[in-house]
RODO-2510 file (C-alpha; in nm, 4 decimals, decimal comma):
residues 138
     n   res          X          Y          Z
     1     m    -1,5841    -0,1518     0,6730
     2     d    -1,5502    -0,4887     0,5114
     3     l    -1,3655    -0,6771     0,7843
     4     g    -1,2530    -0,9503     0,5440
     5     r    -0,9931    -0,7122     0,4002
     6     w    -0,7226    -0,5381     0,6016
     7     y    -0,7527    -0,1603     0,6059
     8     v    -0,4838     0,0551     0,7630
     9     r    -0,5462     0,1865     1,1095
    10     f    -0,6376     0,5436     1,2000
    11     e    -0,2836     0,6640     1,2797
    12     t    -0,1424     0,5080     0,9621
    13     a    -0,4137     0,6674     0,7473
    14     w    -0,3364     1,0154     0,8738
    15     l     0,0388     0,9640     0,8250
    16     l    -0,0322     0,8475     0,4667
    17     k    -0,2288     1,1631     0,3989
    18     a     0,0562     1,3759     0,5378
    19     k     0,3077     1,1888     0,3165
    20     g     0,1021     1,2490    -0,0010
    21     f    -0,0986     0,9320    -0,0417
    22     n    -0,3831     1,0309    -0,2767
    23     e    -0,5288     0,7090    -0,4180
    24     y    -0,9017     0,6474    -0,4417
    25     c    -1,0460     0,4574    -0,1484
    26     e    -1,3893     0,3340    -0,0491
    27     w    -1,3506     0,4095     0,3228
    28     g    -1,2153     0,6992     0,5272
    29     y    -1,1660     0,8283     0,8767
    30     i    -1,2953     1,1399     1,0394
    31     d    -1,0385     1,3101     1,2718
    32     t    -1,2382     1,1828     1,5709
    33     g    -1,1591     0,8228     1,4660
    34     e    -1,4975     0,7387     1,3212
    35     v    -1,5069     0,5317     0,9995
    36     m    -1,7190     0,6469     0,7063
    37     a    -1,8018     0,5081     0,3647
    38     l    -1,6709     0,7346     0,0897
    39     k    -1,8244     0,5560    -0,2059
    40     g    -2,1278     0,7522    -0,3095
    41     s    -2,0624     1,0317    -0,0537
    42     m    -2,0315     1,4009    -0,1327
    43     i    -1,6854     1,4257     0,0242
    44     g    -1,4717     1,2603    -0,2414
    45     m    -1,2729     0,9395    -0,2551
    46     n    -0,9152     1,0651    -0,2313
    47     n    -0,7244     1,2808     0,0146
    48     k    -0,7016     1,5892    -0,2092
    49     a    -1,0777     1,5932    -0,2551
    50     m    -1,1449     1,5747     0,1205
    51     y    -1,1885     1,8344     0,3870
    52     s    -0,9013     1,8707     0,6340
    53     n    -1,0778     1,6661     0,9004
    54     f    -1,1146     1,3564     0,6733
    55     c    -0,8620     1,1115     0,5349
    56     t    -0,8843     0,7919     0,3277
    57     a    -0,8495     0,4454     0,4801
    58     p    -0,6791     0,2320     0,2142
    59     l    -0,6230    -0,1416     0,2235
    60     q    -0,2763    -0,2500     0,3301
    61     s    -0,2284    -0,3950    -0,0183
    62     e    -0,3083    -0,0557    -0,1757
    63     v    -0,0431     0,1068     0,0431
    64     l     0,2122    -0,1563    -0,0601
    65     r     0,1457    -0,0801    -0,4295
    66     w     0,1902     0,2937    -0,3577
    67     l     0,5194     0,2275    -0,1748
    68     d     0,6330     0,0116    -0,4681
    69     t     0,6160     0,3208    -0,6912
    70     k     0,8605     0,4856    -0,4489
    71     s     1,0985     0,1839    -0,4618
    72     i     1,0102     0,0852    -0,1056
    73     f     0,9195    -0,2785    -0,0434
    74     i     0,7933    -0,4367     0,2754
    75     s     0,7959    -0,8111     0,3178
    76     v     0,6603    -1,0106     0,6088
    77     s     0,8079    -1,3417     0,7176
    78     p     0,7125    -1,5950     0,9825
    79     v     0,9388    -1,6304     1,2825
    80     f     1,0046    -1,9809     1,4140
    81     e     1,1767    -2,1126     1,7256
    82     f     1,2819    -2,4645     1,8006
    83     n     1,0444    -2,6446     2,0346
    84     e     1,2438    -2,7380     2,3451
    85     d     1,0930    -3,0871     2,3613
    86     r     1,1737    -3,1788     2,0023
    87     e     1,4704    -3,0265     1,8221
    88     d     1,3287    -3,1302     1,4832
    89     y     1,0103    -2,9356     1,5359
    90     l     0,9744    -2,5633     1,4789
    91     e     0,7129    -2,3580     1,6598
    92     l     0,5651    -2,0437     1,5016
    93     q     0,6363    -1,7403     1,7221
    94     g     0,4704    -1,4779     1,5039
    95     f     0,5704    -1,2543     1,2129
    96     s     0,8293    -0,9886     1,1456
    97     y     0,8705    -0,7387     0,8667
    98     y     1,1692    -0,6345     0,6528
    99     i     1,1991    -0,3108     0,4520
   100     s     1,3958    -0,2816     0,1300
   101     y     1,4621     0,0498    -0,0393
   102     y     1,5964     0,0667    -0,3970
   103     p     1,6400     0,4290    -0,5062
   104     n     1,7588     0,4384    -0,8681
   105     g     1,7609     0,0580    -0,8742
   106     i     2,0394     0,0279    -0,6146
   107     l     1,9800    -0,1259    -0,2741
   108     d     2,0050     0,1304     0,0051
   109     l     2,1019    -0,0427     0,3274
   110     t     1,9445     0,2246     0,5455
   111     d     1,8664     0,0471     0,8709
   112     i     1,5056     0,1144     0,9597
   113     g     1,2614    -0,1043     1,1331
   114     d     1,2663    -0,3196     1,4450
   115     c     1,3248    -0,6794     1,5339
   116     n     0,9898    -0,7253     1,7035
   117     v     0,7719    -1,0289     1,6498
   118     y     0,4015    -0,9579     1,5905
   119     p     0,1129    -1,1997     1,6458
   120     t    -0,0280    -1,1726     1,2945
   121     r     0,0976    -1,1032     0,9450
   122     e    -0,1321    -0,7978     0,9272
   123     d     0,0075    -0,6525     1,2529
   124     a     0,3625    -0,6943     1,1225
   125     l     0,2719    -0,5314     0,7923
   126     e     0,0953    -0,2388     0,9637
   127     n     0,3992    -0,1766     1,1796
   128     g     0,6270    -0,1956     0,8761
   129     i     0,4128     0,0631     0,6952
   130     l     0,4183     0,2887     1,0022
   131     c     0,7962     0,2530     1,0235
   132     v     0,8370     0,3660     0,6624
   133     l     0,5998     0,6602     0,7090
   134     k     0,7839     0,7777     1,0213
   135     s     1,1233     0,7460     0,8496
   136     t     1,2885     0,9867     0,6066
   137     l     1,2396     0,7522     0,3043
   138     i     0,9277     0,9416     0,1963
***
């Protein structure tokens, strides 16, 4: 895999397949957790074209675009805390995600998610995607 781009993790990829994600992807997972290149393979590049023991491994950004079509939006924000030594100085603690759901263009205030702080933006986003997939929104 190209490590310069953020692909979803194994568990997330299988949940996406179960929820109907069927976009073309260059990488995939075998049910044993191994990663395989799909581009140029005989398997296919989307979940419907694959055998049951394969699933696609999309980029996090591709999943966000797919969720957008379902009126689900995930945003990630930095979390700061005042430094005890200097009240005018904020210290980055990590990142947190927020999920917005707009069925029919109206904000649904369904409370899903957590208040955890994650060390990286990508970790927060991955957990936000997992939260949506484990919810009843899709």
